[in-house]
C-alpha positions, 0 to 999 in steps of 0.5 A: 910892253907893246911889240914892235910892228914888223915892217911891211913886206913888199907884197903888203906895200902900196905900189910905187909910182914909177916916177919915184922908183927911179930916183929911189933906186939911185938913192939905194945905189948911193947908200949901198956904195957908202955903206961898203966904204963905211963898213970897211972900217970898224971902231972898237977893234977886238970888240965884236959888235952886232949890227944893233950894238953898232947902231946903238953906239952911234945913236948914243954918240949923237943923242942930244937928250938923255937916252932911256932904254925904251927910247933906244928900243924904239929907235932900233925897232927892237923889244925892251928885252932885246935892248936890255941884252944889247946894253948889257953886252955894251956895258960889259965891253966898257962902251956904255954906262947906265945912270939914273935919269937926271929928272926921273930917279925911277928911270935910267939913261944910257951914255957912252963911256968916255973911252967909247965916245973918244973912239967914235969921234976918232972913227967919224973924223977918219970917215969924214976925211975919207969920204970928203972927196966923194962930196967935193962937188957939193957946196956947204949949203947942198951938204946941209940940204942933203943931211936934212933930207936924209934925216927927214927920209929916215925919221921914224 
């Protein structure tokens, strides 16, 4: 298995154009504010989740195609071994189920358990309700554009 490359350190990265640095700083500030608001709430009370496990749960909740362990590892930027341990912890907690791939019997796919999917849905609905006032100044088209731009900026 090929190791996941380390992210570039600031000293390795190309210099940032000053015209881009200011809006990027504003984006980072907004993301930090949202992260604090989101981090104040946690689903799965009584089940301590690592950051990677939390991310995995939400990646699985939003997956539109079957997710294999290797696809999850790539999305999280971790090794296959790390994803195996991460998934095992989620499986033991009753949050994730492992099944045969629907079209490739040699492969496995990961999915949230019904209870976990329900909990994630309730958590997200609560967050949307709490965060909606922060986005009241944006119309529906602007919200869709923001979602598209953030997805594009964070795609691997």
